[in-house]
N, C-alpha and C positions, 0 to 999 in steps of 0.2 A: 352620540350615534356610534354604533357598534363598528369597529375596525372590519374591512373587508378582509376575509381570511385568506383569500387569493393574493393578497399583499404581504401577509405575514411572512417573516424569514423563515421559520420552519418549514412551512409549506413550499415556499419557493426552492428552498436548498433541497428537500426532500425530492421534489419533481425532477430538479436538474440532476441530482446524484442518481435517482433511479434511470433516468435515460442514459446518462453516461456508463453506469454499471452495465445496462443491457448492451450497450456498443463494446464495451471492453469484453464481456462475456463472448460475444460473437467473435472479436479477434481472437481471443484466448483458445478458443475452440480448436483452431487448427494446431494449435501447439499441445492439444491435450492438456490443458493447465485451467486451476481454477483461481480466482482473485486470491484465494487466502494463499495459494502456491505460490503465486507470483508475488505477493508480498513478502511471504517467506525467503524466496530467493533473493529479492531485493536489498531484504534487511541483511541477509547473510552474507551479501556480496561486500558490504561494508563493514562487516565485522569478523575479521579474521581469526580472532579467537573463539568465534562461535557463539551461540545463544541456545537455551534451553527452549523447549516448546512453550513453557510458560511466559518466558521472556518475548518469544515471537508473537504469543497469542496476545499480549497486553499491548506490544507495540504495533500490532496489526489491528487492534480493535474488534477481534473477534472472539468467540468461546474457546475455552482451552480444548473442548471437544472437536470444534472445527478445525482447530490448528492441528491437534493431533492425527486427524484423519489426512490433512493436508501434508504434513510431515511424513506419515507413514507413505503415501503415495509417491512422494518425492524421492524417499528412499528406496522404495520398491524399483523405481525406474534409474538409479543409481545418480540422481542429480544433486543429493546432498548425502552425507554419512552421518552416522549418530554414533557416538563415542562416550563412556562413562566419563561423568565429571571427575577431574583429579582428586578432590576431597570430598564430595558428596556422592557416594555410590549409587543412589538411586536416582539421580538426576543424569540426563543424556543430553549432551551437548552437540547441537547440530552444526555443520559446516559445509558449506556449498563445495561441490566437486568442480574439475573443469568442465565436465558436460553440462553442469548446471549453469555454469558461468556463461557458457557458450549458447545456451537456450534462452538464458536471460537477456544476453545483448541482442539475439536475433527478434525476442518479443519487443523489448525496447525500441529498437530500430523501426519495426512496424507501427507501433503505436505512437511513437515520437514523430514520425515522418507522415501521420495521419490526419487530415484536417476535421476528421469526426470528432475530435475532442474539444476542438478550440470554440465551437458554437459561433463562428463569425465573428469573434472578437479581435481586435488589432493587437498586435505585440504590447502595445502600452496599455492596454485595456486587461491584457491578460496578466502583466506584470501587477497591475493595480489590484486586480482580484486576487492573485497570489498572494500580494500583500496584506488583504484584508482577511483572508481565509487563515493565513498563518498567524496575524492577530488574534483572532476569533479561537484558533486551536491552544494558543498560549494561555489565552483568558478562560478556556475550559480545562485547563492542564491535560492536554492530550500529548501524546509522544509526537516529537517532531525530529526527524532524522537529520536536519539542518539546523541547529541551534544558534547559529551565528547569522541566520536570515535578518535582514534589516525590518524595522517595523515601518509600516505604511504612515503615510503623512494623513491622518486622520483629521478631517475637517469638521 
């Protein structure tokens, strides 16, 4: 008997991520940010030496073209600065500015304090899901900003 496609992980994950993505877009609208721009700011906030557009693209899981547009918009607003790489003249290194840090903190407060993203899961369920998703990301060789996150107890 064929498996019900409605129970397949890719389908379930796509539906959940689609709904959460739509909610995040709604919340980011007031800050005039896209998800790629938010990702760039968050990544740059923990990388004091800065990152290239290519590194931001890979770590964010978006195309180089999308990240280029995102970075351009952030630079136009003074939320990041781009400077030539010290040894690779054609590479521009992006760094977050104080204005970018301030905006990121405001966005994170808004999204962290919102129950719009927890889908009614308890704190324990959220932690369990976080562990499972982290495990999946490692298995899929995806960038994780917190490499020391514990592995879940998978039964």
